[in-house]
NUVEX-150667 format. One record per residue (C-alpha): x, y, z; residue in one letter. Coordinates in pm, whole numbers, plus 50000, padded with zeros to 5 digits. Example, Ala and Ser with C-alpha at 12.3 -4.5 7.8 and 13.67 -1.06 7.14 Angstrom:
BEGIN
+-------+-------+-------+--------+
:     x :     y :     z : residu :
+-------+-------+-------+--------+
: 51230 : 49550 : 50780 :      A :
: 51367 : 49894 : 50714 :      S :
+-------+-------+-------+--------+
***
This chain:
BEGIN
+-------+-------+-------+--------+
:     x :     y :     z : residu :
+-------+-------+-------+--------+
: 71431 : 86278 : 96477 :      X :
: 71073 : 86181 : 96547 :      X :
: 70931 : 86485 : 96371 :      X :
: 71029 : 86491 : 96004 :      X :
: 70771 : 86733 : 95869 :      X :
: 70931 : 87043 : 95715 :      X :
: 71281 : 86905 : 95778 :      X :
: 71538 : 86884 : 95495 :      X :
: 71678 : 86558 : 95360 :      X :
: 71957 : 86500 : 95108 :      X :
: 71978 : 86165 : 94930 :      X :
: 72273 : 86066 : 94712 :      X :
: 72194 : 85799 : 94456 :      X :
: 71840 : 85930 : 94490 :      X :
: 71722 : 85898 : 94131 :      X :
: 71666 : 85523 : 94126 :      X :
: 71631 : 85210 : 94335 :      X :
: 71649 : 85236 : 94712 :      X :
: 71744 : 85604 : 94702 :      X :
: 71437 : 85689 : 94496 :      X :
: 71215 : 85495 : 94737 :      X :
: 71368 : 85687 : 95030 :      X :
: 71300 : 86019 : 94857 :      X :
: 70934 : 85922 : 94806 :      X :
: 70900 : 85815 : 95170 :      X :
: 71058 : 86137 : 95298 :      X :
: 70826 : 86349 : 95083 :      X :
: 70530 : 86157 : 95226 :      X :
: 70648 : 86272 : 95571 :      X :
: 70644 : 86635 : 95461 :      X :
: 71019 : 86669 : 95423 :      X :
: 71193 : 86891 : 95171 :      X :
: 71431 : 86676 : 94969 :      X :
: 71742 : 86735 : 94762 :      X :
: 71783 : 86449 : 94517 :      X :
: 72146 : 86396 : 94414 :      X :
: 72262 : 86149 : 94151 :      X :
: 72530 : 86098 : 93887 :      X :
: 72271 : 85996 : 93624 :      X :
: 72124 : 86315 : 93481 :      X :
: 71841 : 86151 : 93276 :      X :
: 71726 : 85948 : 93577 :      X :
: 71752 : 86256 : 93798 :      X :
: 71534 : 86457 : 93563 :      X :
: 71279 : 86177 : 93529 :      X :
: 71252 : 86129 : 93907 :      X :
: 71212 : 86503 : 93964 :      X :
: 70928 : 86511 : 93711 :      X :
: 70763 : 86202 : 93864 :      X :
: 70774 : 86344 : 94218 :      X :
: 70698 : 86706 : 94128 :      X :
: 70354 : 86699 : 94289 :      X :
: 70458 : 86518 : 94605 :      X :
: 70633 : 86801 : 94784 :      X :
: 70929 : 87039 : 94776 :      X :
: 71224 : 86893 : 94589 :      X :
: 71544 : 87012 : 94430 :      X :
: 71802 : 86824 : 94227 :      X :
: 72177 : 86828 : 94184 :      X :
: 72402 : 86621 : 93961 :      X :
: 72673 : 86478 : 94184 :      X :
: 72968 : 86243 : 94147 :      X :
: 73040 : 86142 : 94506 :      X :
: 73394 : 86031 : 94420 :      X :
: 73494 : 86396 : 94413 :      X :
: 73492 : 86606 : 94734 :      X :
: 73424 : 86926 : 94541 :      X :
: 73104 : 86771 : 94406 :      X :
: 72978 : 86711 : 94762 :      X :
: 73082 : 87061 : 94864 :      X :
: 72875 : 87195 : 94575 :      X :
: 72584 : 86977 : 94688 :      X :
: 72606 : 87120 : 95039 :      X :
: 72618 : 87473 : 94900 :      X :
: 72313 : 87399 : 94687 :      X :
: 72124 : 87250 : 94983 :      X :
: 72181 : 87547 : 95212 :      X :
: 72117 : 87796 : 94931 :      X :
: 71789 : 87621 : 94845 :      X :
: 71647 : 87514 : 95181 :      X :
: 71875 : 87676 : 95439 :      X :
: 71952 : 87355 : 95626 :      X :
: 72014 : 86982 : 95618 :      X :
: 71870 : 86763 : 95892 :      X :
: 71902 : 86421 : 95729 :      X :
: 72199 : 86330 : 95509 :      X :
: 72162 : 85995 : 95332 :      X :
: 72494 : 85878 : 95192 :      X :
: 72328 : 85618 : 94973 :      X :
: 72509 : 85616 : 94637 :      X :
: 72675 : 85282 : 94568 :      X :
: 72820 : 85070 : 94289 :      X :
: 72950 : 84719 : 94243 :      X :
: 73149 : 84510 : 93999 :      X :
: 73116 : 84159 : 93865 :      X :
: 73149 : 83856 : 94090 :      X :
: 73520 : 83785 : 94069 :      X :
: 73801 : 83605 : 94241 :      X :
: 74030 : 83857 : 94407 :      X :
: 74310 : 83788 : 94162 :      X :
: 74072 : 83848 : 93873 :      X :
: 73989 : 84199 : 93991 :      X :
: 74180 : 84495 : 93853 :      X :
: 74312 : 84810 : 94020 :      X :
: 74036 : 85014 : 93860 :      X :
: 73769 : 84786 : 94008 :      X :
: 73888 : 84885 : 94353 :      X :
: 73943 : 85250 : 94268 :      X :
: 73592 : 85288 : 94132 :      X :
: 73393 : 85091 : 94390 :      X :
: 73578 : 85220 : 94695 :      X :
: 73582 : 85569 : 94546 :      X :
: 73201 : 85572 : 94539 :      X :
: 73108 : 85346 : 94830 :      X :
: 73366 : 85453 : 95087 :      X :
: 73513 : 85785 : 94982 :      X :
: 73168 : 85899 : 94867 :      X :
: 73038 : 85853 : 95221 :      X :
: 73344 : 86023 : 95366 :      X :
: 73310 : 86318 : 95126 :      X :
: 72946 : 86358 : 95226 :      X :
: 73036 : 86361 : 95594 :      X :
: 73315 : 86612 : 95543 :      X :
: 73098 : 86847 : 95334 :      X :
: 72782 : 86835 : 95547 :      X :
: 72860 : 86749 : 95909 :      X :
: 73054 : 87068 : 95996 :      X :
: 72762 : 87277 : 95870 :      X :
: 72511 : 87057 : 96053 :      X :
: 72713 : 87095 : 96372 :      X :
: 72732 : 87471 : 96328 :      X :
: 72355 : 87492 : 96280 :      X :
: 72302 : 87308 : 96608 :      X :
: 71981 : 87137 : 96494 :      X :
: 71879 : 86782 : 96563 :      X :
: 71999 : 86568 : 96274 :      X :
: 72110 : 86235 : 96137 :      X :
: 72368 : 86100 : 95895 :      X :
: 72232 : 85776 : 95746 :      X :
: 72493 : 85567 : 95566 :      X :
: 72385 : 85281 : 95341 :      X :
: 72589 : 84969 : 95404 :      X :
: 72510 : 84605 : 95321 :      X :
: 72487 : 84277 : 95504 :      X :
: 72736 : 84163 : 95239 :      X :
: 73036 : 84304 : 95417 :      X :
: 72884 : 84483 : 95711 :      X :
: 72767 : 84155 : 95866 :      X :
: 72877 : 83853 : 95662 :      X :
: 73076 : 83900 : 95340 :      X :
: 73018 : 83691 : 95029 :      X :
: 73353 : 83556 : 94909 :      X :
: 73272 : 83631 : 94546 :      X :
: 73212 : 83998 : 94620 :      X :
: 73546 : 84098 : 94768 :      X :
: 73549 : 84448 : 94621 :      X :
: 73192 : 84539 : 94716 :      X :
: 73186 : 84354 : 95049 :      X :
: 73507 : 84516 : 95170 :      X :
: 73371 : 84860 : 95081 :      X :
: 73051 : 84801 : 95277 :      X :
: 73243 : 84665 : 95576 :      X :
: 73433 : 84993 : 95573 :      X :
: 73108 : 85193 : 95566 :      X :
: 72976 : 85007 : 95871 :      X :
: 73291 : 85069 : 96077 :      X :
: 73312 : 85430 : 95959 :      X :
: 72954 : 85486 : 96074 :      X :
: 73015 : 85330 : 96415 :      X :
: 73308 : 85566 : 96468 :      X :
: 73116 : 85867 : 96340 :      X :
: 72817 : 85804 : 96565 :      X :
: 73037 : 85759 : 96871 :      X :
: 73216 : 86086 : 96798 :      X :
: 72895 : 86278 : 96731 :      X :
: 72737 : 86142 : 97048 :      X :
: 73035 : 86260 : 97252 :      X :
: 73032 : 86605 : 97092 :      X :
: 72657 : 86674 : 97073 :      X :
: 72512 : 86448 : 97344 :      X :
: 72315 : 86265 : 97077 :      X :
: 72159 : 86569 : 96912 :      X :
: 72338 : 86490 : 96587 :      X :
: 72373 : 86118 : 96522 :      X :
: 72478 : 85864 : 96262 :      X :
: 72308 : 85537 : 96171 :      X :
: 72372 : 85235 : 95949 :      X :
: 72108 : 85140 : 95695 :      X :
: 72120 : 84776 : 95585 :      X :
: 71889 : 84723 : 95286 :      X :
: 71718 : 84399 : 95378 :      X :
: 71405 : 84187 : 95381 :      X :
: 71479 : 83992 : 95064 :      X :
: 71638 : 84026 : 94723 :      X :
: 71649 : 84384 : 94599 :      X :
: 71572 : 84472 : 94238 :      X :
: 71787 : 84783 : 94211 :      X :
: 72038 : 84936 : 93974 :      X :
: 72328 : 84789 : 94177 :      X :
: 72310 : 84490 : 93941 :      X :
: 72390 : 84710 : 93641 :      X :
: 72603 : 84990 : 93785 :      X :
: 72864 : 84944 : 93514 :      X :
: 72639 : 85176 : 93312 :      X :
: 72779 : 85460 : 93524 :      X :
: 73140 : 85348 : 93531 :      X :
: 73370 : 85629 : 93413 :      X :
: 73571 : 85550 : 93103 :      X :
: 73893 : 85646 : 93279 :      X :
: 73827 : 85372 : 93533 :      X :
: 73743 : 85099 : 93284 :      X :
: 73869 : 84751 : 93365 :      X :
: 74226 : 84685 : 93255 :      X :
: 74120 : 84336 : 93140 :      X :
: 73802 : 84179 : 93000 :      X :
: 73545 : 84056 : 93252 :      X :
: 73573 : 83677 : 93289 :      X :
: 73283 : 83498 : 93121 :      X :
: 72991 : 83421 : 93351 :      X :
: 73090 : 83667 : 93623 :      X :
: 72822 : 83923 : 93542 :      X :
: 72446 : 83878 : 93567 :      X :
: 72128 : 84082 : 93584 :      X :
: 71876 : 84060 : 93866 :      X :
: 71630 : 83884 : 93639 :      X :
: 71885 : 83628 : 93518 :      X :
: 72006 : 83561 : 93871 :      X :
: 71655 : 83502 : 94000 :      X :
: 71574 : 83279 : 93704 :      X :
: 71892 : 83079 : 93762 :      X :
: 71814 : 83026 : 94129 :      X :
: 71458 : 82921 : 94047 :      X :
: 71593 : 82673 : 93793 :      X :
: 71788 : 82495 : 94068 :      X :
: 71485 : 82496 : 94298 :      X :
: 71563 : 82801 : 94512 :      X :
: 71281 : 83053 : 94554 :      X :
: 71416 : 83380 : 94693 :      X :
: 71186 : 83648 : 94839 :      X :
: 71194 : 83994 : 94681 :      X :
: 71166 : 84298 : 94907 :      X :
: 70937 : 84580 : 94796 :      X :
: 71144 : 84900 : 94795 :      X :
: 70864 : 85130 : 94909 :      X :
: 70800 : 84904 : 95209 :      X :
: 71172 : 84906 : 95285 :      X :
: 71176 : 85286 : 95271 :      X :
: 70874 : 85309 : 95504 :      X :
: 71051 : 85076 : 95746 :      X :
: 71357 : 85301 : 95728 :      X :
: 71151 : 85608 : 95815 :      X :
: 71026 : 85432 : 96129 :      X :
: 71383 : 85340 : 96220 :      X :
: 71490 : 85702 : 96186 :      X :
: 71201 : 85817 : 96402 :      X :
: 71277 : 85550 : 96662 :      X :
: 71638 : 85662 : 96687 :      X :
: 71776 : 85322 : 96583 :      X :
: 72148 : 85298 : 96513 :      X :
: 72103 : 84987 : 96296 :      X :
: 71810 : 85007 : 96056 :      X :
: 71746 : 84662 : 95914 :      X :
: 71443 : 84439 : 95863 :      X :
: 71464 : 84140 : 96099 :      X :
: 71794 : 84265 : 96238 :      X :
: 71762 : 84024 : 96531 :      X :
: 71849 : 83746 : 96286 :      X :
: 72202 : 83881 : 96245 :      X :
: 72288 : 83773 : 96599 :      X :
: 72330 : 83405 : 96505 :      X :
: 72545 : 83500 : 96206 :      X :
: 72768 : 83724 : 96411 :      X :
: 72801 : 83476 : 96696 :      X :
: 72900 : 83201 : 96453 :      X :
: 73144 : 83438 : 96286 :      X :
: 73297 : 83534 : 96622 :      X :
: 73334 : 83170 : 96728 :      X :
: 73516 : 83080 : 96408 :      X :
: 73747 : 83379 : 96434 :      X :
: 73819 : 83303 : 96799 :      X :
: 73905 : 82948 : 96696 :      X :
: 74146 : 83077 : 96434 :      X :
: 73918 : 82982 : 96146 :      X :
: 73801 : 83172 : 95839 :      X :
: 73428 : 83247 : 95883 :      X :
: 73378 : 83322 : 95514 :      X :
: 73324 : 83040 : 95267 :      X :
: 73225 : 83015 : 94903 :      X :
: 72851 : 82978 : 94843 :      X :
: 72776 : 82804 : 94511 :      X :
: 72604 : 83034 : 94265 :      X :
: 72672 : 83351 : 94467 :      X :
+-------+-------+-------+--------+
***
């Protein structure tokens, strides 16, 4: 998809953070964009902010529910008549916990959004994209935390993102076989440094029916600002990645036809080789990192 002008993009989780940056970057390329999000106030505010940047439409969506994605697909075709770029970007996380401290609802909520949400998007959009026969791309947001090297303290989130990476590999292989590469899938790994996004505070969107069955252990939750301050206090200066720059990099990856879109992706090779060696030796490649 080298030519994005006048093409149609759909971005879930598009009202804030990385999703919002992607929407802005797509509009700058002349794309028509459907912004989908579960947060209605943020969705309205983003639509107002971007009103003069190009053609946009909005839809309130809860990706946990397949009927919500079907309604989003209906809205997209009714509004713009096509979808060329589907960004399954919506994601949530829970506090840093030991596995035995997690609750059933932690898993139901996070995997419902991060894994089933991607699956529901694929099931609602891909058949229509195939029927249209246009060049297109399904871009699934994963994470290096899970997709490449999981953090032990993030078992719920990391396992969901590992699933997204494998799901995308399978999807792309199937699409390539069926369309000879005309319709593709790609993995987007947000990268380049620490990311100041709403993923740190996603509990604000947690449905009441999926509330934790037990109180969150003290010290297991933190904001981006508190985390960065804590790391600085112990002498660790972490780089912060600008989201607009990340989105611009992602646009180039889409245009280049990359399957893995990640800043400095060549650096993952050493991690994966070390991981493979430990697994081949019968060892656990994942260890606890203090403070993370």
